[in-house]
C-alpha positions in Angstrom: 0.0 0.0 0.0 1.1 3.5 -0.8 1.5 6.3 1.8 -1.7 7.9 0.5 -3.6 4.7 1.0 -2.3 4.3 4.5 -3.3 7.9 5.2 -6.8 7.2 3.8 -7.1 4.0 5.9 -6.2 6.0 9.1 -8.8 8.7 8.2 -11.4 6.0 7.4 -10.7 4.3 10.7 -11.2 7.6 12.5 -14.4 8.1 10.6 -15.7 4.7 11.6 -15.1 5.7 15.2 -17.1 8.8 14.6 -20.0 6.8 13.3 -19.9 4.8 16.4 -19.9 8.0 18.4 -23.1 9.2 16.8 -24.8 5.8 17.3 -23.8 5.9 21.0 -24.9 9.5 21.3 -28.3 8.8 19.8 -28.7 5.7 22.0 -27.9 7.7 25.1 -25.0 5.4 26.0 -21.7 6.4 27.6 -18.3 5.7 26.2 -14.8 5.8 27.6 -13.1 9.2 27.7 -10.1 7.8 25.8 -12.4 6.9 22.9 -12.7 10.6 21.9 -8.9 11.1 22.1 -8.4 8.0 19.9 -10.9 9.3 17.3 -9.1 12.7 17.2 -5.6 11.1 17.2 -6.5 8.9 14.2 -7.7 12.0 12.4 -4.6 13.9 13.2 -2.3 11.0 12.1 -4.3 10.4 9.0 -4.2 14.1 8.1 -0.5 14.4 8.8 0.2 11.3 6.6 -2.0 12.6 3.9 -0.4 16.0 4.0 3.0 14.5 3.6 1.9 12.1 0.9 0.2 14.8 -1.1 2.3 17.9 -0.5 5.7 16.5 0.6 6.4 15.0 -2.7 6.1 18.2 -4.7 3.8 16.5 -7.2 1.1 18.2 -9.3 -2.3 17.2 -7.8 -5.8 17.4 -9.0 -7.9 20.2 -7.4 -10.1 17.6 -5.6 -7.0 16.5 -3.6 -6.6 20.0 -2.1 -10.4 20.3 -1.5 -10.5 16.9 0.2 -7.5 17.7 2.4 -9.0 21.1 3.3 -12.3 19.5 4.2 -10.7 16.9 6.4 -8.5 19.5 8.1 -11.6 21.7 8.7 -13.4 18.8 10.2 -10.5 18.0 12.5 -10.1 21.6 13.6 -13.9 22.0 14.0 -14.1 18.8 16.1 -11.2 19.8 18.3 -12.7 23.3 18.8 -16.3 22.3 19.4 -15.8 19.1 21.4 -12.6 19.8 23.3 -12.9 23.5 24.0 -16.5 24.9 23.6 -18.7 21.9 24.4 -16.5 19.8 26.6 -19.2 18.0 28.6 -21.9 17.6 26.0 -22.0 16.6 22.4 -24.7 18.5 20.4 -26.0 16.1 17.8 -26.2 18.8 15.0 -22.6 19.8 15.5 -21.5 16.1 15.6 -23.4 15.5 12.3 -21.9 18.6 10.6 -18.4 17.6 11.8 -19.0 14.1 10.4 -20.4 15.3 7.1 -17.5 17.6 6.5 -15.0 14.7 7.2 -17.0 12.4 5.0 -16.9 14.9 2.1 -13.2 15.1 2.5 -12.9 11.3 2.3 -15.1 11.1 -0.7 -12.9 13.6 -2.5 -9.7 11.8 -1.4 -10.8 8.3 -2.3 -10.0 8.6 -6.1 -6.6 10.1 -5.2 -5.8 7.1 -2.9 -7.2 4.3 -5.0 -7.1 5.7 -8.5 -10.8 5.3 -9.4 
């Protein structure tokens, strides 16, 4: 697997954790505190790998790669801001869904870059 594919896999794993978050949030269940840190850390690692893979090589990239990277970066920054700083003790469902949709949009844009489809 290439570095872009590893980065995409890390981002997709983080996104899967985010889907589990929403399911638990809607069910009213509690989850361990480390779970949120792991979700954010996977996003950060995936974003760093993707940044290095896309921009560290000096290659000419399609516009969708930049938009996808920017969407995932905005989702990461938004999640950290909303859920670690502003709403520390509660998780408003509309913000969680908006955070997830932005991250998902970034993954959709990065998928063809990672897997050549």
